[in-house]
C-alpha positions as CSV (number, residue, x, y, z in Angstrom):
1,X,-5.9,-44.7,68.2
2,X,-8.5,-45.7,70.8
3,X,-5.9,-46.4,73.4
4,X,-4.2,-43.0,72.9
5,X,-7.6,-41.2,73.0
6,X,-8.6,-43.0,76.2
7,X,-5.3,-42.0,77.8
8,X,-5.8,-38.4,76.7
9,X,-9.3,-38.3,78.0
10,X,-8.2,-39.7,81.4
11,X,-5.5,-37.0,81.7
12,X,-7.9,-34.3,80.7
13,X,-10.4,-35.5,83.4
14,X,-7.7,-35.3,86.0
15,X,-7.3,-31.6,85.1
16,X,-11.1,-31.1,85.3
17,X,-11.2,-32.6,88.7
18,X,-8.4,-30.5,90.0
19,X,-10.3,-27.4,88.8
20,X,-13.6,-28.5,90.2
21,X,-15.2,-28.8,86.8
22,X,-17.8,-31.4,86.0
23,X,-18.0,-31.1,82.2
24,X,-16.1,-29.3,79.4
25,X,-17.4,-28.4,76.0
26,X,-14.6,-28.4,73.3
27,X,-15.7,-27.1,69.9
28,X,-13.9,-27.5,66.6
29,X,-12.8,-23.9,66.5
30,X,-10.1,-21.3,66.8
31,X,-10.3,-17.7,68.1
32,X,-11.2,-16.6,64.5
33,X,-14.3,-18.9,64.2
34,X,-12.6,-20.6,61.2
35,X,-14.1,-23.7,59.5
36,X,-10.6,-25.2,58.8
37,X,-8.0,-24.9,61.5
38,X,-4.3,-24.7,61.8
39,X,-2.7,-27.6,63.6
40,X,-2.3,-25.6,66.8
41,X,-6.1,-25.4,67.2
42,X,-7.0,-29.0,66.5
43,X,-7.8,-29.6,70.1
44,X,-11.0,-31.6,69.6
45,X,-9.2,-33.8,67.0
46,X,-6.4,-34.5,69.5
47,X,-8.7,-35.4,72.3
48,X,-11.2,-37.5,70.3
49,X,-9.3,-38.9,67.3
50,X,-12.1,-37.8,65.0
51,X,-10.6,-35.9,62.0
52,X,-13.7,-34.3,60.5
53,X,-13.8,-30.5,60.0
54,X,-17.0,-30.1,62.0
55,X,-17.9,-31.4,65.4
56,X,-18.1,-30.5,69.1
57,X,-16.8,-32.7,72.0
58,X,-18.3,-32.8,75.5
59,X,-16.3,-34.5,78.2
60,X,-17.7,-35.2,81.7
61,X,-16.1,-37.1,84.6
62,X,-17.8,-40.3,83.5
63,X,-18.8,-39.9,79.8
64,X,-18.0,-38.2,76.5
65,X,-20.0,-37.5,73.4
66,X,-19.3,-35.9,70.0
67,X,-21.8,-34.0,67.9
68,X,-21.2,-33.8,64.1
69,X,-23.3,-33.4,61.0
70,X,-24.4,-35.8,58.3
71,X,-21.3,-35.3,56.2
72,X,-19.4,-37.2,58.8
73,X,-21.8,-39.7,60.3
74,X,-20.1,-42.8,58.8
75,X,-16.5,-41.4,59.3
76,X,-17.2,-40.5,62.9
77,X,-18.7,-43.9,63.7
78,X,-15.5,-45.6,62.4
79,X,-13.1,-43.2,64.1
80,X,-14.8,-43.1,67.5
81,X,-15.1,-46.9,67.8
82,X,-13.5,-48.1,70.9
83,X,-12.8,-44.6,72.4
84,X,-15.7,-44.5,74.7
85,X,-17.0,-41.4,73.0
86,X,-20.7,-41.6,72.0
87,X,-21.6,-40.3,68.5
88,X,-24.4,-37.7,68.4
89,X,-25.8,-37.3,64.9
90,X,-26.5,-33.6,64.8
91,X,-29.5,-32.5,62.8
92,X,-31.6,-35.7,63.5
93,X,-34.8,-35.2,65.5
94,X,-33.9,-37.9,68.0
95,X,-30.4,-36.4,68.8
96,X,-30.3,-34.4,72.0
97,X,-28.6,-31.0,72.0
98,X,-25.5,-30.5,74.0
99,X,-27.6,-28.7,76.7
100,X,-30.1,-31.6,76.8
101,X,-27.3,-34.1,77.1
102,X,-25.7,-32.2,80.0
103,X,-29.0,-32.1,81.8
104,X,-29.3,-35.9,81.5
105,X,-25.8,-36.7,82.8
106,X,-25.1,-33.9,85.4
107,X,-26.6,-32.9,88.7
108,X,-27.9,-29.4,89.2
109,X,-25.2,-27.1,90.5
110,X,-22.6,-28.8,88.4
111,X,-19.9,-26.7,86.7
112,X,-19.7,-26.6,83.0
113,X,-16.5,-25.1,81.6
114,X,-15.3,-23.9,78.2
115,X,-12.8,-21.5,76.6
116,X,-14.6,-18.2,75.7
117,X,-12.0,-17.6,72.9
118,X,-13.4,-20.6,71.0
119,X,-17.1,-19.6,70.9
120,X,-18.6,-16.8,68.9
121,X,-20.3,-14.2,71.0
122,X,-23.9,-15.1,69.9
123,X,-23.5,-18.8,70.5
124,X,-21.7,-18.3,73.8
125,X,-24.4,-16.0,75.2
126,X,-27.2,-18.4,74.2
127,X,-25.3,-21.4,75.6
128,X,-24.5,-19.7,78.9
129,X,-28.1,-18.5,79.3
130,X,-29.5,-22.0,78.6
131,X,-27.0,-23.8,81.0
132,X,-27.5,-21.3,83.8
133,X,-31.3,-21.7,83.4
134,X,-30.9,-25.4,84.0
135,X,-29.1,-24.8,87.2
136,X,-25.5,-25.1,86.1
137,X,-22.5,-22.9,86.9
138,X,-20.6,-21.8,83.8
139,X,-16.9,-21.1,83.7
140,X,-15.8,-19.4,80.4
141,X,-12.0,-19.2,80.8
142,X,-11.1,-22.9,81.0
143,X,-8.0,-23.5,78.9
144,X,-5.8,-26.3,80.1
145,X,-5.0,-27.9,76.8
146,X,-1.3,-27.3,76.9
147,X,-1.1,-29.4,80.1
148,X,-2.5,-32.5,78.3
149,X,-1.1,-31.8,74.8
150,X,2.7,-31.8,75.5
151,X,3.7,-31.8,71.8
152,X,1.1,-29.2,70.8
153,X,2.1,-27.6,67.5
154,X,3.2,-23.9,67.7
155,X,1.2,-21.1,66.1
156,X,2.0,-21.0,62.4
157,X,5.0,-18.8,61.5
158,X,4.9,-19.0,57.7
159,X,5.6,-15.7,55.9
160,X,2.7,-13.7,54.5
161,X,2.8,-12.4,50.9
162,X,0.9,-9.8,48.9
163,X,-1.9,-10.9,46.6
164,X,-1.2,-8.6,43.6
165,X,-3.9,-6.1,42.7
166,X,-3.8,-7.4,39.1
167,X,-5.5,-10.5,40.6
168,X,-7.5,-8.8,43.4
169,X,-8.9,-6.0,41.3
170,X,-9.0,-3.5,44.1
171,X,-6.5,-2.0,46.6
172,X,-6.5,-2.7,50.3
173,X,-6.8,1.0,51.0
174,X,-10.0,1.2,49.0
175,X,-11.5,-1.8,50.8
176,X,-10.6,-0.3,54.2
177,X,-12.3,3.0,53.3
178,X,-15.5,1.1,52.4
179,X,-15.5,-1.0,55.6
180,X,-14.9,2.0,57.9
181,X,-17.5,4.1,56.1
182,X,-20.1,1.3,56.6
183,X,-19.2,1.1,60.3
184,X,-19.6,4.9,60.7
185,X,-23.0,4.7,59.1
186,X,-24.0,2.2,61.8
187,X,-22.8,4.4,64.6
188,X,-19.3,2.9,65.1
189,X,-16.0,4.7,64.9
190,X,-14.0,1.5,64.3
191,X,-14.3,-2.1,63.4
192,X,-12.6,-5.2,64.7
193,X,-12.2,-8.2,62.4
194,X,-11.4,-11.7,63.6
195,X,-12.2,-13.8,60.5
196,X,-9.1,-14.8,58.7
197,X,-10.6,-14.8,55.3
198,X,-11.9,-11.3,55.7
199,X,-8.6,-10.1,56.9
200,X,-6.8,-11.7,53.9
201,X,-9.3,-10.2,51.5
202,X,-9.3,-6.8,53.0
203,X,-5.5,-6.3,53.0
204,X,-4.8,-8.4,49.8
205,X,-2.5,-10.7,51.8
206,X,-2.2,-14.4,51.7
207,X,-0.3,-17.1,53.7
208,X,-0.3,-20.9,54.3
209,X,-1.3,-21.0,58.0
210,X,-4.3,-23.3,57.3
211,X,-4.0,-26.3,55.0
212,X,-5.4,-25.6,51.5
213,X,-6.7,-22.1,52.6
214,X,-4.3,-19.2,52.0
215,X,-4.9,-17.2,55.2
216,X,-2.7,-15.8,57.9
217,X,-3.4,-16.0,61.7
218,X,-4.1,-12.4,62.7
219,X,-6.6,-9.9,64.0
220,X,-7.4,-6.6,62.3
221,X,-8.5,-3.2,63.8
222,X,-9.7,-0.5,61.4
223,X,-10.7,3.1,62.0
224,X,-10.1,6.5,60.5
225,X,-6.4,7.0,60.6
226,X,-5.6,3.9,62.7
227,X,-5.4,0.5,61.1
228,X,-3.6,-2.2,62.9
229,X,-2.8,-5.8,61.9
230,X,-2.1,-8.0,65.0
231,X,0.2,-10.7,63.8
232,X,3.3,-12.6,64.8
233,X,6.3,-10.4,63.7
234,X,8.1,-13.6,62.5
235,X,5.5,-13.8,59.7
236,X,6.4,-10.4,58.3
237,X,9.1,-9.4,55.8
238,X,10.4,-5.9,55.2
239,X,8.6,-5.7,51.8
240,X,5.3,-6.8,53.3
241,X,5.6,-4.2,56.2
242,X,6.3,-1.5,53.6
243,X,3.3,-2.7,51.5
244,X,1.0,-2.5,54.5
245,X,2.3,0.9,55.4
246,X,1.6,2.1,51.9
247,X,-2.1,1.0,52.5
248,X,-2.2,2.8,55.8
249,X,-1.8,-0.3,58.0
250,X,0.7,-0.7,60.9
251,X,1.4,-4.0,62.8
252,X,1.6,-5.2,66.4
253,X,2.2,-8.6,67.9
254,X,-0.6,-11.2,67.7
255,X,-0.7,-11.6,71.5
256,X,-1.1,-7.9,72.1
257,X,-4.7,-7.7,70.8
258,X,-6.5,-8.2,74.2
259,X,-4.4,-5.6,75.9
260,X,-5.0,-3.1,73.0
261,X,-8.8,-3.6,73.1
262,X,-9.0,-3.3,76.8
263,X,-7.2,0.0,76.7
264,X,-9.5,1.6,74.1
265,X,-11.3,4.7,75.4
266,X,-14.6,4.0,77.2
267,X,-16.5,6.0,74.6
268,X,-15.0,4.2,71.6
269,X,-17.6,2.3,69.6
270,X,-16.2,-0.8,67.9
271,X,-18.3,-2.8,65.4
272,X,-18.0,-6.6,65.5
273,X,-19.8,-9.4,63.7
274,X,-21.2,-11.2,66.7
275,X,-21.4,-14.6,64.9
276,X,-17.7,-14.5,64.0
277,X,-16.1,-12.8,67.0
278,X,-15.1,-14.7,70.1
279,X,-17.2,-14.2,73.2
280,X,-14.1,-13.4,75.2
281,X,-13.2,-10.6,72.8
282,X,-16.7,-9.1,73.1
283,X,-16.5,-9.3,76.8
284,X,-13.2,-7.3,76.8
285,X,-14.8,-4.6,74.7
286,X,-17.9,-4.5,76.9
287,X,-20.1,-1.4,76.4
288,X,-17.8,-0.3,73.5
289,X,-19.4,-3.0,71.2
290,X,-21.6,-2.2,68.3
291,X,-22.9,-5.6,67.1
292,X,-23.5,-6.2,63.4
293,X,-25.2,-9.0,61.5
294,X,-23.3,-9.9,58.4
295,X,-20.1,-8.0,58.3
296,X,-19.4,-5.5,55.6
297,X,-16.1,-7.3,54.7
298,X,-17.9,-10.6,54.3
299,X,-20.6,-9.1,52.0
300,X,-18.1,-7.1,49.9
301,X,-15.8,-10.2,49.6
302,X,-18.6,-12.4,48.4
303,X,-19.3,-10.1,45.3
304,X,-16.4,-10.6,42.9
305,X,-15.3,-7.7,40.7
306,X,-14.7,-7.9,37.0
307,X,-10.9,-8.5,37.4
308,X,-11.6,-11.4,39.8
309,X,-14.3,-12.9,37.5
310,X,-12.0,-12.8,34.5
311,X,-9.4,-14.6,36.6
312,X,-11.9,-17.2,37.7
313,X,-13.0,-18.0,34.2
314,X,-9.3,-18.3,33.1
315,X,-8.6,-20.5,36.1
316,X,-11.6,-22.7,35.2
317,X,-10.1,-23.3,31.7
318,X,-6.8,-24.3,33.2
319,X,-8.5,-26.5,35.7
320,X,-10.6,-28.2,33.0
321,X,-7.5,-29.0,30.9
322,X,-5.8,-30.5,34.0
323,X,-8.9,-32.6,34.7
324,X,-9.0,-33.9,31.1
325,X,-5.5,-35.1,31.4
326,X,-6.1,-36.6,34.8
327,X,-9.3,-38.4,33.9
328,X,-7.6,-39.7,30.7
329,X,-4.8,-41.2,32.9
330,X,-7.3,-42.8,35.3
331,X,-9.2,-44.4,32.4
332,X,-6.0,-45.6,30.8
333,X,-4.7,-47.1,34.0
334,X,-8.0,-49.1,34.5
335,X,-8.1,-50.2,30.9
336,X,-4.5,-51.5,31.0
337,X,-4.9,-53.2,34.4
338,X,-2.5,-50.9,36.3
339,X,-3.1,-51.2,40.0
340,X,-4.9,-48.0,41.1
341,X,-6.2,-47.0,44.5
342,X,-8.3,-44.2,45.8
343,X,-5.1,-42.6,47.2
344,X,-3.6,-42.5,43.7
345,X,-6.4,-40.2,42.4
346,X,-5.4,-37.2,44.6
347,X,-1.8,-37.6,43.3
348,X,-2.8,-37.7,39.7
349,X,-5.1,-34.6,40.0
350,X,-2.4,-32.7,41.9
351,X,0.3,-33.5,39.4
352,X,-1.7,-32.2,36.4
353,X,-3.1,-29.2,38.2
354,X,0.3,-28.1,39.5
355,X,1.5,-27.8,35.9
356,X,-1.0,-24.9,35.3
357,X,-0.1,-21.3,35.5
358,X,-0.7,-19.6,38.9
359,X,-1.4,-22.9,40.7
360,X,-0.5,-22.9,44.4
361,X,-2.3,-25.7,46.2
362,X,-5.3,-27.9,46.4
363,X,-8.4,-26.0,47.7
364,X,-9.2,-29.0,50.0
365,X,-8.2,-32.6,50.5
366,X,-9.3,-34.6,47.5
367,X,-12.3,-36.9,48.1
368,X,-12.0,-40.0,46.0
369,X,-14.6,-42.5,47.1
370,X,-15.0,-45.8,45.2
371,X,-18.2,-47.8,45.7
372,X,-19.4,-47.7,49.3
373,X,-16.7,-45.1,50.2
374,X,-18.6,-42.7,47.9
375,X,-21.4,-42.7,50.4
376,X,-19.1,-41.2,53.0
377,X,-19.7,-37.5,52.1
378,X,-16.4,-36.1,53.2
379,X,-14.4,-39.3,52.9
380,X,-10.6,-38.9,52.5
381,X,-8.7,-42.1,51.7
382,X,-5.8,-43.2,53.9
383,X,-3.3,-46.0,53.4
384,X,-5.4,-48.1,55.7
385,X,-8.8,-47.4,54.1
386,X,-7.8,-47.0,50.4
387,X,-9.8,-49.2,48.1
388,X,-8.4,-50.6,44.8
389,X,-10.4,-49.5,41.8
390,X,-12.0,-52.2,39.6
391,X,-13.8,-52.0,36.2
392,X,-17.2,-51.8,37.9
393,X,-19.1,-49.6,40.2
394,X,-19.0,-45.8,40.7
395,X,-16.1,-43.5,41.6
396,X,-16.9,-40.1,43.2
397,X,-14.2,-37.5,42.9
398,X,-14.5,-34.1,44.7
399,X,-11.5,-31.9,44.2
400,X,-10.3,-28.4,43.7
401,X,-7.4,-26.1,43.3
402,X,-6.1,-22.7,44.5
403,X,-4.8,-20.4,41.8
404,X,-3.7,-16.8,42.2
405,X,-6.6,-15.8,40.0
406,X,-9.3,-18.1,41.4
407,X,-10.5,-21.1,43.5
408,X,-12.1,-24.2,42.0
409,X,-14.2,-27.0,43.4
410,X,-15.8,-29.7,41.3
411,X,-17.3,-33.1,41.9
412,X,-17.8,-35.8,39.2
413,X,-19.2,-39.3,39.6
414,X,-18.0,-41.7,36.9
415,X,-18.9,-45.3,36.1
416,X,-15.8,-47.6,36.0
417,X,-17.8,-50.3,34.2
418,X,-21.2,-50.8,32.6
419,X,-23.5,-48.9,35.0
420,X,-26.5,-50.6,36.6
421,X,-30.0,-49.5,36.3
422,X,-30.0,-48.2,39.9
423,X,-26.7,-46.3,39.3
424,X,-28.2,-44.6,36.2
425,X,-31.5,-43.8,37.9
426,X,-29.8,-42.3,41.0
427,X,-27.3,-40.3,38.9
428,X,-30.1,-38.9,36.6
429,X,-32.3,-37.8,39.5
430,X,-29.3,-36.0,41.0
431,X,-28.5,-34.3,37.6
432,X,-32.2,-33.3,37.2
433,X,-31.9,-31.4,40.4
434,X,-28.5,-29.9,39.4
435,X,-30.0,-28.7,36.1
436,X,-33.1,-27.3,37.8
437,X,-30.9,-25.1,40.0
438,X,-28.5,-24.2,37.2
439,X,-31.4,-22.9,35.1
440,X,-33.4,-21.2,37.9
441,X,-34.6,-17.6,37.5
442,X,-35.5,-15.8,40.8
443,X,-36.2,-12.3,42.0
444,X,-33.4,-10.2,43.5
445,X,-33.3,-10.6,47.3
446,X,-33.9,-14.4,47.1
447,X,-32.1,-16.4,49.8
448,X,-30.6,-19.9,49.3
449,X,-33.2,-21.7,51.4
450,X,-35.8,-20.5,48.9
451,X,-34.0,-22.3,46.0
452,X,-32.8,-25.4,47.8
453,X,-35.9,-27.6,47.1
454,X,-35.3,-27.1,43.3
455,X,-32.3,-29.4,43.6
456,X,-34.0,-32.0,45.8
457,X,-37.5,-32.3,44.3
458,X,-36.7,-35.2,41.9
459,X,-35.0,-37.2,44.6
460,X,-37.9,-36.5,47.0
461,X,-40.4,-37.9,44.5
462,X,-38.6,-41.2,44.7
463,X,-38.2,-41.2,48.5
464,X,-34.5,-40.2,48.3
465,X,-32.7,-37.2,49.8
466,X,-29.4,-35.9,51.1
467,X,-28.6,-34.1,54.4
468,X,-25.8,-31.7,53.3
469,X,-26.3,-28.3,51.8
470,X,-26.8,-27.9,48.1
471,X,-24.5,-24.9,47.7
472,X,-21.8,-23.0,49.5
473,X,-20.1,-19.7,48.6
474,X,-16.6,-19.9,47.2
475,X,-13.8,-17.4,47.7
476,X,-11.3,-15.9,45.2
477,X,-7.9,-17.5,46.0
478,X,-9.4,-17.9,49.5
479,X,-11.6,-20.4,51.3
480,X,-13.4,-23.0,49.2
481,X,-16.3,-22.5,51.6
482,X,-17.2,-18.9,52.3
483,X,-20.3,-17.0,53.4
484,X,-22.4,-15.2,53.9
485,X,-24.7,-16.8,51.4
486,X,-25.4,-20.5,50.9
487,X,-28.1,-22.8,49.4
488,X,-29.4,-25.2,52.0
489,X,-32.6,-26.3,53.7
490,X,-32.2,-24.1,56.8
491,X,-32.5,-20.4,56.3
492,X,-29.5,-18.1,56.0
493,X,-30.5,-14.5,55.9
494,X,-27.9,-13.4,53.3
495,X,-29.5,-13.2,49.8
496,X,-27.7,-14.3,46.7
497,X,-26.1,-11.3,45.1
498,X,-24.9,-10.7,41.6
499,X,-21.2,-11.4,41.4
500,X,-21.3,-14.1,44.1
501,X,-20.0,-17.6,43.4
502,X,-21.8,-20.6,44.7
503,X,-21.5,-24.4,44.3
504,X,-24.4,-26.4,42.8
505,X,-23.9,-29.9,44.3
506,X,-26.9,-32.2,45.0
507,X,-26.2,-35.8,45.7
508,X,-27.5,-39.1,46.9
509,X,-25.8,-41.6,49.1
510,X,-26.7,-45.3,49.6
511,X,-24.7,-46.6,52.6
512,X,-22.6,-49.6,51.7
513,X,-23.4,-49.2,48.0
514,X,-22.4,-45.9,46.4
515,X,-22.4,-42.2,46.5
516,X,-23.3,-39.8,43.7
517,X,-22.7,-36.0,43.7
518,X,-22.6,-33.7,40.7
519,X,-21.0,-30.3,41.4
520,X,-20.3,-27.2,39.3
521,X,-19.6,-23.6,40.5
522,X,-22.1,-21.1,39.4
523,X,-22.0,-17.3,39.2
524,X,-25.1,-15.3,40.3
525,X,-25.9,-12.7,37.7
526,X,-28.7,-10.4,36.5
527,X,-31.0,-12.0,33.9
528,X,-33.8,-9.5,33.3
529,X,-35.7,-6.6,34.7
530,X,-39.4,-6.3,34.3
531,X,-42.2,-4.3,35.9
532,X,-41.9,-6.8,38.8
533,X,-38.3,-6.0,39.5
534,X,-34.9,-7.5,38.8
535,X,-34.5,-11.2,38.3
536,X,-31.3,-13.2,38.8
537,X,-30.0,-16.5,37.6
538,X,-26.8,-18.4,37.3
539,X,-23.9,-18.7,34.8
540,X,-22.1,-22.1,35.1
541,X,-18.3,-21.5,35.5
542,X,-16.9,-25.1,35.9
543,X,-15.7,-26.7,32.7
544,X,-15.6,-30.5,32.6
545,X,-18.0,-33.1,31.2
546,X,-20.4,-35.3,33.2
547,X,-20.3,-39.1,32.6
548,X,-22.6,-39.6,29.6
549,X,-23.0,-43.3,30.3
550,X,-24.8,-42.6,33.5
551,X,-27.7,-40.6,32.1
552,X,-31.1,-42.4,31.8
553,X,-32.7,-40.4,29.0
554,X,-36.1,-41.9,29.7
555,X,-36.2,-40.0,33.0
556,X,-35.2,-36.6,31.4
557,X,-37.2,-33.9,29.6
558,X,-36.1,-32.6,26.2
559,X,-35.1,-29.3,27.9
560,X,-32.8,-31.2,30.4
561,X,-31.2,-33.1,27.6
562,X,-30.6,-29.9,25.7
563,X,-29.0,-28.3,28.8
564,X,-26.5,-31.2,29.1
565,X,-25.7,-31.0,25.4
566,X,-25.3,-27.2,25.5
567,X,-23.1,-27.4,28.6
568,X,-20.9,-30.1,27.0
569,X,-20.7,-28.0,23.8
570,X,-19.5,-25.0,25.9
571,X,-16.9,-27.2,27.7
572,X,-15.5,-28.5,24.3
573,X,-15.4,-25.0,22.9
574,X,-13.6,-23.5,25.9
575,X,-11.1,-26.3,26.5
576,X,-10.3,-27.6,23.0
577,X,-7.9,-24.7,22.1
578,X,-5.8,-25.4,25.2
579,X,-5.4,-29.1,24.6
580,X,-1.9,-30.2,23.5
581,X,-2.4,-33.2,21.3
582,X,-4.9,-35.2,19.2
583,X,-5.4,-37.8,21.9
584,X,-6.6,-35.2,24.4
585,X,-8.9,-33.5,21.8
586,X,-10.3,-36.9,20.8
587,X,-11.0,-37.8,24.4
588,X,-12.8,-34.5,25.0
589,X,-14.8,-34.8,21.8
590,X,-16.0,-38.3,22.7
591,X,-16.9,-37.2,26.3
592,X,-18.9,-34.1,25.1
593,X,-20.9,-35.8,22.3
594,X,-24.6,-35.0,22.4
595,X,-26.9,-37.3,24.4
596,X,-29.0,-39.3,22.1
């Protein structure tokens, strides 16, 4: 890979020199500010060889560097080896920012280029202001990728389909009315939506443009009496066009969006979410823009209605049954000496989940990290890296599924042999944090950053920590990661709202030894109301046991032990009626026995 990367970087630098450009910033992004990208937009991956879902690449005439977060430190170090690209560990105090790096390697007056369609307006404005203050020229329309990526994948052309209202719980027309009304209250006559998950949710449509995330590549313009979906006509069927028309939506070509926005009346006021709308789009709208913080669609989407919640609970039961059967097979293979690798785990999970009603896909690529690989937070086994499982050590499995009635995401860490004292201690400290968050009661309006320390406190007391977030929002047959809320150390202004679903996934990672993560999905719900106001808490949605052999009861309180026992009792009660034979029921009974 390093040879190919070097050749691509050399070709890219030639284009830079021809254009009089001294540095280019290439984000992991598309024009919709998506977390996960269609193949067409995997520019940074193509140029660097790094396959993680987060990271920005900077190329100068004489150097290159890639910034990524703690989830990918180990993976990036491996994949960038021999490419000449320096790894920048984002989030560490000693790591320079992109701006600081450019100051250190460029002379004043140098030209820094980027593609304004790949940066959100807020970030682009801040970046340009900083670079210009350092004496650099900034070029925001630099797009030469096609010249260096000869076999670039085309834009996705898969057909979209309607997500039935019996799963969605609300019509597209109703959602549009709410979104437009909110824009009107803020002084706008229309709203422009770039985020693919918001478009899919608003219109009750789904597609397969992004791996594991059922969204369609499109833009959406909404106003009183004029709702337009900008999408490749090849993605539409007659029935979908008729459905959209029934909801008051017409269609235009995906590539027509810039021309349409430029032609809007000068006095039109268009609301955009600055953090999820490309800087180039905002520049086209100019004085027509009404900037918003968190978009109405994102906020409404995060709060699941009763139909959706019923679907999610049903999906969790089917998912739990599939996991029972999958983990039984994993145990049986190891017990009988059948050769089993990390790559086999994803196939086993997929096979059992796909037998369940309403299953469509995985919700992300399965992470199965055995031993030291478990310490690579977003590890994904390949034929070259896959380890063979042995009857010893820890196996971390993070996986999920997309069902028409819900999205799942679960992590379990299991012992493949007799666990060591360190393995049990580390696991129990992680679980103490998991339980503390699961049982938290907090006032309405609380943000995730105000809860994050609950999950970390027991690790901190032992000089341990983890660098990733503790919880992310989860969509409904949509993105396994969704905002606007999250639970993490850095502050996110969006509060946790009743009806929102969040992951609860503290962990600890010892490089070269093991990784431990324990994840359930939880539903934010109202718990009580007193003279001090409303108080919220969580209902645990995920249904599958934790590995009982890894608990060190000497480190746990009676209340924590009771929580585990009550959770396992609920898992058994909910899943037992769906299990097909005595062996499955016996397995679940054994794995949900009370801790003693």
